[in-house]
mmCIF file of the N, C-alpha and C atoms, coordinates in Angstrom:
data_MODEL
# 
_entry.id   MODEL 
# 
loop_
_atom_site.group_PDB 
_atom_site.id 
_atom_site.type_symbol 
_atom_site.label_atom_id 
_atom_site.label_alt_id 
_atom_site.label_comp_id 
_atom_site.label_asym_id 
_atom_site.label_entity_id 
_atom_site.label_seq_id 
_atom_site.pdbx_PDB_ins_code 
_atom_site.Cartn_x 
_atom_site.Cartn_y 
_atom_site.Cartn_z 
_atom_site.occupancy 
_atom_site.B_iso_or_equiv 
_atom_site.pdbx_formal_charge 
_atom_site.auth_seq_id 
_atom_site.auth_comp_id 
_atom_site.auth_asym_id 
_atom_site.auth_atom_id 
_atom_site.pdbx_PDB_model_num 
ATOM 1   N N  . MET A 1 1  ? 0.813   -1.271 0.001   1.00 0.00 ? 1  MET A N  1 
ATOM 2   C CA . MET A 1 1  ? -0.040  -0.046 0.126   1.00 0.00 ? 1  MET A CA 1 
ATOM 3   C C  . MET A 1 1  ? 0.947   1.195  -0.132  1.00 0.00 ? 1  MET A C  1 
ATOM 4   N N  . PRO A 1 2  ? 0.783   2.072  -0.947  1.00 0.00 ? 2  PRO A N  1 
ATOM 5   C CA . PRO A 1 2  ? 1.616   3.440  -1.017  1.00 0.00 ? 2  PRO A CA 1 
ATOM 6   C C  . PRO A 1 2  ? 1.144   4.466  -0.091  1.00 0.00 ? 2  PRO A C  1 
ATOM 7   N N  . LYS A 1 3  ? 1.294   4.257  1.053   1.00 0.00 ? 3  LYS A N  1 
ATOM 8   C CA . LYS A 1 3  ? 0.974   5.344  2.104   1.00 0.00 ? 3  LYS A CA 1 
ATOM 9   C C  . LYS A 1 3  ? 1.550   6.532  1.966   1.00 0.00 ? 3  LYS A C  1 
ATOM 10  N N  . LYS A 1 4  ? 2.796   6.662  1.611   1.00 0.00 ? 4  LYS A N  1 
ATOM 11  C CA . LYS A 1 4  ? 3.512   7.915  1.322   1.00 0.00 ? 4  LYS A CA 1 
ATOM 12  C C  . LYS A 1 4  ? 2.758   8.830  0.170   1.00 0.00 ? 4  LYS A C  1 
ATOM 13  N N  . LEU A 1 5  ? 2.561   8.080  -0.909  1.00 0.00 ? 5  LEU A N  1 
ATOM 14  C CA . LEU A 1 5  ? 1.839   8.743  -1.997  1.00 0.00 ? 5  LEU A CA 1 
ATOM 15  C C  . LEU A 1 5  ? 0.374   9.138  -1.618  1.00 0.00 ? 5  LEU A C  1 
ATOM 16  N N  . ILE A 1 6  ? -0.341  8.364  -0.803  1.00 0.00 ? 6  ILE A N  1 
ATOM 17  C CA . ILE A 1 6  ? -1.570  8.796  -0.349  1.00 0.00 ? 6  ILE A CA 1 
ATOM 18  C C  . ILE A 1 6  ? -1.588  9.928  0.553   1.00 0.00 ? 6  ILE A C  1 
ATOM 19  N N  . ARG A 1 7  ? -0.579  10.116 1.396   1.00 0.00 ? 7  ARG A N  1 
ATOM 20  C CA . ARG A 1 7  ? -0.449  11.016 2.318   1.00 0.00 ? 7  ARG A CA 1 
ATOM 21  C C  . ARG A 1 7  ? -0.093  12.290 1.477   1.00 0.00 ? 7  ARG A C  1 
ATOM 22  N N  . GLU A 1 8  ? 0.875   12.327 0.490   1.00 0.00 ? 8  GLU A N  1 
ATOM 23  C CA . GLU A 1 8  ? 1.357   13.501 -0.363  1.00 0.00 ? 8  GLU A CA 1 
ATOM 24  C C  . GLU A 1 8  ? -0.074  14.136 -1.238  1.00 0.00 ? 8  GLU A C  1 
ATOM 25  N N  . ILE A 1 9  ? -0.843  13.094 -1.739  1.00 0.00 ? 9  ILE A N  1 
ATOM 26  C CA . ILE A 1 9  ? -2.027  13.636 -2.588  1.00 0.00 ? 9  ILE A CA 1 
ATOM 27  C C  . ILE A 1 9  ? -3.075  14.255 -1.540  1.00 0.00 ? 9  ILE A C  1 
ATOM 28  N N  . ALA A 1 10 ? -3.228  13.633 -0.183  1.00 0.00 ? 10 ALA A N  1 
ATOM 29  C CA . ALA A 1 10 ? -4.087  14.291 0.658   1.00 0.00 ? 10 ALA A CA 1 
ATOM 30  C C  . ALA A 1 10 ? -3.794  15.610 1.344   1.00 0.00 ? 10 ALA A C  1 
ATOM 31  N N  . ALA A 1 11 ? -2.376  15.645 1.305   1.00 0.00 ? 11 ALA A N  1 
ATOM 32  C CA . ALA A 1 11 ? -1.731  16.972 1.735   1.00 0.00 ? 11 ALA A CA 1 
ATOM 33  C C  . ALA A 1 11 ? -1.938  18.192 0.768   1.00 0.00 ? 11 ALA A C  1 
ATOM 34  N N  . SER A 1 12 ? -1.951  17.773 -0.540  1.00 0.00 ? 12 SER A N  1 
ATOM 35  C CA . SER A 1 12 ? -2.233  18.776 -1.472  1.00 0.00 ? 12 SER A CA 1 
ATOM 36  C C  . SER A 1 12 ? -3.712  19.360 -1.520  1.00 0.00 ? 12 SER A C  1 
ATOM 37  N N  . TYR A 1 13 ? -4.521  18.532 -0.728  1.00 0.00 ? 13 TYR A N  1 
ATOM 38  C CA . TYR A 1 13 ? -5.959  18.880 -0.630  1.00 0.00 ? 13 TYR A CA 1 
ATOM 39  C C  . TYR A 1 13 ? -6.143  19.400 0.829   1.00 0.00 ? 13 TYR A C  1 
ATOM 40  N N  . GLY A 1 14 ? -5.141  19.583 1.603   1.00 0.00 ? 14 GLY A N  1 
ATOM 41  C CA . GLY A 1 14 ? -5.456  20.175 2.839   1.00 0.00 ? 14 GLY A CA 1 
ATOM 42  C C  . GLY A 1 14 ? -5.585  19.300 3.883   1.00 0.00 ? 14 GLY A C  1 
ATOM 43  N N  . TYR A 1 15 ? -5.665  18.006 3.896   1.00 0.00 ? 15 TYR A N  1 
ATOM 44  C CA . TYR A 1 15 ? -5.779  16.933 4.840   1.00 0.00 ? 15 TYR A CA 1 
ATOM 45  C C  . TYR A 1 15 ? -4.422  16.343 5.398   1.00 0.00 ? 15 TYR A C  1 
ATOM 46  N N  . GLN A 1 16 ? -4.499  16.175 6.776   1.00 0.00 ? 16 GLN A N  1 
ATOM 47  C CA . GLN A 1 16 ? -3.247  15.831 7.502   1.00 0.00 ? 16 GLN A CA 1 
ATOM 48  C C  . GLN A 1 16 ? -3.833  14.652 8.400   1.00 0.00 ? 16 GLN A C  1 
ATOM 49  N N  . ARG A 1 17 ? -2.806  13.855 9.087   1.00 0.00 ? 17 ARG A N  1 
ATOM 50  C CA . ARG A 1 17 ? -2.936  12.938 10.209  1.00 0.00 ? 17 ARG A CA 1 
ATOM 51  C C  . ARG A 1 17 ? -3.965  12.018 9.714   1.00 0.00 ? 17 ARG A C  1 
ATOM 52  N N  . LEU A 1 18 ? -3.584  11.157 8.516   1.00 0.00 ? 18 LEU A N  1 
ATOM 53  C CA . LEU A 1 18 ? -4.426  10.069 8.169   1.00 0.00 ? 18 LEU A CA 1 
ATOM 54  C C  . LEU A 1 18 ? -4.359  8.900  8.953   1.00 0.00 ? 18 LEU A C  1 
ATOM 55  N N  . ARG A 1 19 ? -5.302  8.080  9.013   1.00 0.00 ? 19 ARG A N  1 
ATOM 56  C CA . ARG A 1 19 ? -5.401  6.831  9.651   1.00 0.00 ? 19 ARG A CA 1 
ATOM 57  C C  . ARG A 1 19 ? -6.475  6.019  9.255   1.00 0.00 ? 19 ARG A C  1 
ATOM 58  N N  . LYS A 1 20 ? -6.361  4.655  9.440   1.00 0.00 ? 20 LYS A N  1 
ATOM 59  C CA . LYS A 1 20 ? -7.162  3.598  9.127   1.00 0.00 ? 20 LYS A CA 1 
ATOM 60  C C  . LYS A 1 20 ? -7.170  3.613  7.511   1.00 0.00 ? 20 LYS A C  1 
ATOM 61  N N  . TYR A 1 21 ? -6.078  3.205  6.991   1.00 0.00 ? 21 TYR A N  1 
ATOM 62  C CA . TYR A 1 21 ? -5.881  3.109  5.449   1.00 0.00 ? 21 TYR A CA 1 
ATOM 63  C C  . TYR A 1 21 ? -6.697  1.763  4.988   1.00 0.00 ? 21 TYR A C  1 
ATOM 64  N N  . ARG A 1 22 ? -7.212  1.953  3.936   1.00 0.00 ? 22 ARG A N  1 
ATOM 65  C CA . ARG A 1 22 ? -8.036  0.658  3.304   1.00 0.00 ? 22 ARG A CA 1 
ATOM 66  C C  . ARG A 1 22 ? -7.847  0.680  1.775   1.00 0.00 ? 22 ARG A C  1 
ATOM 67  N N  . GLN A 1 23 ? -7.872  -0.490 1.286   1.00 0.00 ? 23 GLN A N  1 
ATOM 68  C CA . GLN A 1 23 ? -7.575  -0.602 -0.354  1.00 0.00 ? 23 GLN A CA 1 
ATOM 69  C C  . GLN A 1 23 ? -8.952  -0.955 -0.750  1.00 0.00 ? 23 GLN A C  1 
ATOM 70  N N  . TRP A 1 24 ? -9.422  -0.348 -1.824  1.00 0.00 ? 24 TRP A N  1 
ATOM 71  C CA . TRP A 1 24 ? -10.647 -0.534 -2.481  1.00 0.00 ? 24 TRP A CA 1 
ATOM 72  C C  . TRP A 1 24 ? -10.338 -1.477 -3.670  1.00 0.00 ? 24 TRP A C  1 
ATOM 73  N N  . ASP A 1 25 ? -9.429  -0.993 -4.564  1.00 0.00 ? 25 ASP A N  1 
ATOM 74  C CA . ASP A 1 25 ? -9.064  -1.810 -5.641  1.00 0.00 ? 25 ASP A CA 1 
ATOM 75  C C  . ASP A 1 25 ? -7.739  -1.393 -6.131  1.00 0.00 ? 25 ASP A C  1 
ATOM 76  N N  . SER A 1 26 ? -7.209  -1.548 -7.140  1.00 0.00 ? 26 SER A N  1 
ATOM 77  C CA . SER A 1 26 ? -5.732  -1.329 -7.643  1.00 0.00 ? 26 SER A CA 1 
ATOM 78  C C  . SER A 1 26 ? -5.402  0.114  -7.437  1.00 0.00 ? 26 SER A C  1 
ATOM 79  N N  . VAL A 1 27 ? -6.437  1.028  -7.591  1.00 0.00 ? 27 VAL A N  1 
ATOM 80  C CA . VAL A 1 27 ? -6.110  2.463  -7.658  1.00 0.00 ? 27 VAL A CA 1 
ATOM 81  C C  . VAL A 1 27 ? -6.861  3.199  -6.710  1.00 0.00 ? 27 VAL A C  1 
ATOM 82  N N  . HIS A 1 28 ? -7.813  2.885  -5.967  1.00 0.00 ? 28 HIS A N  1 
ATOM 83  C CA . HIS A 1 28 ? -8.511  3.520  -5.063  1.00 0.00 ? 28 HIS A CA 1 
ATOM 84  C C  . HIS A 1 28 ? -8.153  3.276  -3.725  1.00 0.00 ? 28 HIS A C  1 
ATOM 85  N N  . PHE A 1 29 ? -7.870  4.187  -2.789  1.00 0.00 ? 29 PHE A N  1 
ATOM 86  C CA . PHE A 1 29 ? -7.630  3.905  -1.247  1.00 0.00 ? 29 PHE A CA 1 
ATOM 87  C C  . PHE A 1 29 ? -8.514  4.886  -0.516  1.00 0.00 ? 29 PHE A C  1 
ATOM 88  N N  . SER A 1 30 ? -8.704  4.429  0.575   1.00 0.00 ? 30 SER A N  1 
ATOM 89  C CA . SER A 1 30 ? -9.328  5.223  1.691   1.00 0.00 ? 30 SER A CA 1 
ATOM 90  C C  . SER A 1 30 ? -8.610  5.399  2.978   1.00 0.00 ? 30 SER A C  1 
ATOM 91  N N  . ALA A 1 31 ? -8.923  6.445  3.573   1.00 0.00 ? 31 ALA A N  1 
ATOM 92  C CA . ALA A 1 31 ? -8.272  6.894  4.872   1.00 0.00 ? 31 ALA A CA 1 
ATOM 93  C C  . ALA A 1 31 ? -9.305  7.587  5.664   1.00 0.00 ? 31 ALA A C  1 
ATOM 94  N N  . GLU A 1 32 ? -9.116  7.664  6.783   1.00 0.00 ? 32 GLU A N  1 
ATOM 95  C CA . GLU A 1 32 ? -9.858  8.441  7.863   1.00 0.00 ? 32 GLU A CA 1 
ATOM 96  C C  . GLU A 1 32 ? -9.259  9.696  8.354   1.00 0.00 ? 32 GLU A C  1 
ATOM 97  N N  . VAL A 1 33 ? -9.801  10.941 8.317   1.00 0.00 ? 33 VAL A N  1 
ATOM 98  C CA . VAL A 1 33 ? -9.240  12.092 8.850   1.00 0.00 ? 33 VAL A CA 1 
ATOM 99  C C  . VAL A 1 33 ? -10.202 12.877 9.778   1.00 0.00 ? 33 VAL A C  1 
ATOM 100 N N  . ASN A 1 34 ? -10.015 12.603 11.008  1.00 0.00 ? 34 ASN A N  1 
ATOM 101 C CA . ASN A 1 34 ? -10.856 13.470 11.990  1.00 0.00 ? 34 ASN A CA 1 
ATOM 102 C C  . ASN A 1 34 ? -12.447 12.929 11.919  1.00 0.00 ? 34 ASN A C  1 
ATOM 103 N N  . GLY A 1 35 ? -12.502 11.615 11.611  1.00 0.00 ? 35 GLY A N  1 
ATOM 104 C CA . GLY A 1 35 ? -13.918 11.182 11.488  1.00 0.00 ? 35 GLY A CA 1 
ATOM 105 C C  . GLY A 1 35 ? -14.468 11.278 10.224  1.00 0.00 ? 35 GLY A C  1 
ATOM 106 N N  . ILE A 1 36 ? -13.770 11.726 9.155   1.00 0.00 ? 36 ILE A N  1 
ATOM 107 C CA . ILE A 1 36 ? -14.170 11.986 7.641   1.00 0.00 ? 36 ILE A CA 1 
ATOM 108 C C  . ILE A 1 36 ? -13.531 10.885 7.047   1.00 0.00 ? 36 ILE A C  1 
ATOM 109 N N  . VAL A 1 37 ? -14.272 10.142 6.066   1.00 0.00 ? 37 VAL A N  1 
ATOM 110 C CA . VAL A 1 37 ? -13.587 9.150  5.282   1.00 0.00 ? 37 VAL A CA 1 
ATOM 111 C C  . VAL A 1 37 ? -13.370 9.810  3.931   1.00 0.00 ? 37 VAL A C  1 
ATOM 112 N N  . ILE A 1 38 ? -11.995 9.732  3.546   1.00 0.00 ? 38 ILE A N  1 
ATOM 113 C CA . ILE A 1 38 ? -11.660 10.253 1.969   1.00 0.00 ? 38 ILE A CA 1 
ATOM 114 C C  . ILE A 1 38 ? -11.207 9.177  1.238   1.00 0.00 ? 38 ILE A C  1 
ATOM 115 N N  . VAL A 1 39 ? -11.623 9.046  0.003   1.00 0.00 ? 39 VAL A N  1 
ATOM 116 C CA . VAL A 1 39 ? -11.177 8.176  -0.826  1.00 0.00 ? 39 VAL A CA 1 
ATOM 117 C C  . VAL A 1 39 ? -10.189 8.734  -2.039  1.00 0.00 ? 39 VAL A C  1 
ATOM 118 N N  . ILE A 1 40 ? -9.041  8.311  -2.303  1.00 0.00 ? 40 ILE A N  1 
ATOM 119 C CA . ILE A 1 40 ? -8.102  8.699  -3.273  1.00 0.00 ? 40 ILE A CA 1 
ATOM 120 C C  . ILE A 1 40 ? -7.817  7.847  -4.233  1.00 0.00 ? 40 ILE A C  1 
ATOM 121 N N  . ASN A 1 41 ? -7.906  8.513  -5.508  1.00 0.00 ? 41 ASN A N  1 
ATOM 122 C CA . ASN A 1 41 ? -7.537  7.807  -6.743  1.00 0.00 ? 41 ASN A CA 1 
ATOM 123 C C  . ASN A 1 41 ? -5.984  7.976  -6.951  1.00 0.00 ? 41 ASN A C  1 
ATOM 124 N N  . ILE A 1 42 ? -5.024  6.906  -6.769  1.00 0.00 ? 42 ILE A N  1 
ATOM 125 C CA . ILE A 1 42 ? -3.608  7.390  -6.965  1.00 0.00 ? 42 ILE A CA 1 
ATOM 126 C C  . ILE A 1 42 ? -3.097  7.410  -8.176  1.00 0.00 ? 42 ILE A C  1 
ATOM 127 N N  . LYS A 1 43 ? -3.912  7.047  -9.143  1.00 0.00 ? 43 LYS A N  1 
ATOM 128 C CA . LYS A 1 43 ? -3.610  7.141  -10.532 1.00 0.00 ? 43 LYS A CA 1 
ATOM 129 C C  . LYS A 1 43 ? -3.763  8.539  -11.100 1.00 0.00 ? 43 LYS A C  1 
ATOM 130 N N  . SER A 1 44 ? -4.924  9.218  -10.933 1.00 0.00 ? 44 SER A N  1 
ATOM 131 C CA . SER A 1 44 ? -5.277  10.421 -11.398 1.00 0.00 ? 44 SER A CA 1 
ATOM 132 C C  . SER A 1 44 ? -4.991  11.482 -10.424 1.00 0.00 ? 44 SER A C  1 
ATOM 133 N N  . GLY A 1 45 ? -4.844  11.252 -8.890  1.00 0.00 ? 45 GLY A N  1 
ATOM 134 C CA . GLY A 1 45 ? -4.572  12.254 -8.024  1.00 0.00 ? 45 GLY A CA 1 
ATOM 135 C C  . GLY A 1 45 ? -5.903  12.833 -7.539  1.00 0.00 ? 45 GLY A C  1 
ATOM 136 N N  . GLU A 1 46 ? -7.014  12.254 -7.853  1.00 0.00 ? 46 GLU A N  1 
ATOM 137 C CA . GLU A 1 46 ? -8.279  12.962 -7.342  1.00 0.00 ? 46 GLU A CA 1 
ATOM 138 C C  . GLU A 1 46 ? -8.635  12.518 -5.920  1.00 0.00 ? 46 GLU A C  1 
ATOM 139 N N  . LEU A 1 47 ? -9.270  13.180 -5.243  1.00 0.00 ? 47 LEU A N  1 
ATOM 140 C CA . LEU A 1 47 ? -9.747  13.136 -3.958  1.00 0.00 ? 47 LEU A CA 1 
ATOM 141 C C  . LEU A 1 47 ? -11.240 13.180 -3.840  1.00 0.00 ? 47 LEU A C  1 
ATOM 142 N N  . TYR A 1 48 ? -11.910 12.262 -3.062  1.00 0.00 ? 48 TYR A N  1 
ATOM 143 C CA . TYR A 1 48 ? -13.396 12.544 -2.884  1.00 0.00 ? 48 TYR A CA 1 
ATOM 144 C C  . TYR A 1 48 ? -13.614 12.299 -1.423  1.00 0.00 ? 48 TYR A C  1 
ATOM 145 N N  . GLU A 1 49 ? -14.592 13.127 -0.850  1.00 0.00 ? 49 GLU A N  1 
ATOM 146 C CA . GLU A 1 49 ? -14.881 12.916 0.577   1.00 0.00 ? 49 GLU A CA 1 
ATOM 147 C C  . GLU A 1 49 ? -16.307 12.095 0.608   1.00 0.00 ? 49 GLU A C  1 
ATOM 148 N N  . ARG A 1 50 ? -16.427 11.217 1.534   1.00 0.00 ? 50 ARG A N  1 
ATOM 149 C CA . ARG A 1 50 ? -17.545 10.446 1.652   1.00 0.00 ? 50 ARG A CA 1 
ATOM 150 C C  . ARG A 1 50 ? -18.568 11.164 2.514   1.00 0.00 ? 50 ARG A C  1 
ATOM 151 N N  . ASN A 1 51 ? -19.873 11.389 1.841   1.00 0.00 ? 51 ASN A N  1 
ATOM 152 C CA . ASN A 1 51 ? -20.848 11.928 2.768   1.00 0.00 ? 51 ASN A CA 1 
ATOM 153 C C  . ASN A 1 51 ? -21.649 10.903 3.445   1.00 0.00 ? 51 ASN A C  1 
ATOM 154 N N  . PRO A 1 52 ? -21.620 10.964 4.777   1.00 0.00 ? 52 PRO A N  1 
ATOM 155 C CA . PRO A 1 52 ? -22.112 9.757  5.547   1.00 0.00 ? 52 PRO A CA 1 
ATOM 156 C C  . PRO A 1 52 ? -23.591 9.690  5.522   1.00 0.00 ? 52 PRO A C  1 
ATOM 157 N N  . PHE A 1 53 ? -24.190 10.704 5.242   1.00 0.00 ? 53 PHE A N  1 
ATOM 158 C CA . PHE A 1 53 ? -25.742 10.949 5.312   1.00 0.00 ? 53 PHE A CA 1 
ATOM 159 C C  . PHE A 1 53 ? -26.462 10.307 3.902   1.00 0.00 ? 53 PHE A C  1 
ATOM 160 N N  . THR A 1 54 ? -25.639 10.643 2.859   1.00 0.00 ? 54 THR A N  1 
ATOM 161 C CA . THR A 1 54 ? -26.286 10.130 1.537   1.00 0.00 ? 54 THR A CA 1 
ATOM 162 C C  . THR A 1 54 ? -25.448 8.895  1.051   1.00 0.00 ? 54 THR A C  1 
ATOM 163 N N  . LYS A 1 55 ? -24.385 8.579  1.682   1.00 0.00 ? 55 LYS A N  1 
ATOM 164 C CA . LYS A 1 55 ? -23.522 7.401  1.245   1.00 0.00 ? 55 LYS A CA 1 
ATOM 165 C C  . LYS A 1 55 ? -22.957 7.398  -0.109  1.00 0.00 ? 55 LYS A C  1 
ATOM 166 N N  . ARG A 1 56 ? -22.720 8.830  -0.490  1.00 0.00 ? 56 ARG A N  1 
ATOM 167 C CA . ARG A 1 56 ? -21.993 9.110  -1.796  1.00 0.00 ? 56 ARG A CA 1 
ATOM 168 C C  . ARG A 1 56 ? -20.734 9.857  -1.460  1.00 0.00 ? 56 ARG A C  1 
ATOM 169 N N  . LEU A 1 57 ? -19.902 9.817  -2.597  1.00 0.00 ? 57 LEU A N  1 
ATOM 170 C CA . LEU A 1 57 ? -18.606 10.502 -2.707  1.00 0.00 ? 57 LEU A CA 1 
ATOM 171 C C  . LEU A 1 57 ? -18.930 11.693 -3.324  1.00 0.00 ? 57 LEU A C  1 
ATOM 172 N N  . VAL A 1 58 ? -18.116 12.768 -2.874  1.00 0.00 ? 58 VAL A N  1 
ATOM 173 C CA . VAL A 1 58 ? -18.116 14.048 -3.139  1.00 0.00 ? 58 VAL A CA 1 
ATOM 174 C C  . VAL A 1 58 ? -16.720 14.509 -3.477  1.00 0.00 ? 58 VAL A C  1 
ATOM 175 N N  . LYS A 1 59 ? -16.435 15.018 -4.884  1.00 0.00 ? 59 LYS A N  1 
ATOM 176 C CA . LYS A 1 59 ? -15.157 15.330 -5.340  1.00 0.00 ? 59 LYS A CA 1 
ATOM 177 C C  . LYS A 1 59 ? -14.803 16.701 -4.703  1.00 0.00 ? 59 LYS A C  1 
ATOM 178 N N  . LYS A 1 60 ? -13.543 16.547 -4.330  1.00 0.00 ? 60 LYS A N  1 
ATOM 179 C CA . LYS A 1 60 ? -13.047 17.888 -3.647  1.00 0.00 ? 60 LYS A CA 1 
ATOM 180 C C  . LYS A 1 60 ? -12.075 18.575 -4.727  1.00 0.00 ? 60 LYS A C  1 
ATOM 181 N N  . GLN A 1 61 ? -12.004 19.945 -4.544  1.00 0.00 ? 61 GLN A N  1 
ATOM 182 C CA . GLN A 1 61 ? -11.129 20.651 -5.362  1.00 0.00 ? 61 GLN A CA 1 
ATOM 183 C C  . GLN A 1 61 ? -9.842  20.826 -4.673  1.00 0.00 ? 61 GLN A C  1 
ATOM 184 N N  . GLU A 1 62 ? -8.709  20.886 -5.489  1.00 0.00 ? 62 GLU A N  1 
ATOM 185 C CA . GLU A 1 62 ? -7.397  20.916 -4.775  1.00 0.00 ? 62 GLU A CA 1 
ATOM 186 C C  . GLU A 1 62 ? -7.085  22.247 -4.263  1.00 0.00 ? 62 GLU A C  1 
ATOM 187 N N  . GLU A 1 63 ? -6.438  22.491 -3.207  1.00 0.00 ? 63 GLU A N  1 
ATOM 188 C CA . GLU A 1 63 ? -6.183  23.850 -2.626  1.00 0.00 ? 63 GLU A CA 1 
ATOM 189 C C  . GLU A 1 63 ? -5.081  24.438 -3.175  1.00 0.00 ? 63 GLU A C  1 
ATOM 190 N N  . ASN A 1 64 ? -4.988  25.757 -3.376  1.00 0.00 ? 64 ASN A N  1 
ATOM 191 C CA . ASN A 1 64 ? -3.922  26.361 -4.238  1.00 0.00 ? 64 ASN A CA 1 
ATOM 192 C C  . ASN A 1 64 ? -2.883  26.930 -3.168  1.00 0.00 ? 64 ASN A C  1 
# 
């Protein structure tokens, strides 16, 4: 599991202190940040935040 790459992508979106890493498939990984679950596509560098109420993923914009 490429934890360093996951942390770097999450840091570019402003997330730090990841824990509970999980692998969904070959390119999608999830981690927990302060009770929020984020899903990262390591191939495209996209990050999604899981909405616990609708059970859907919301795409996040990268911070500048």
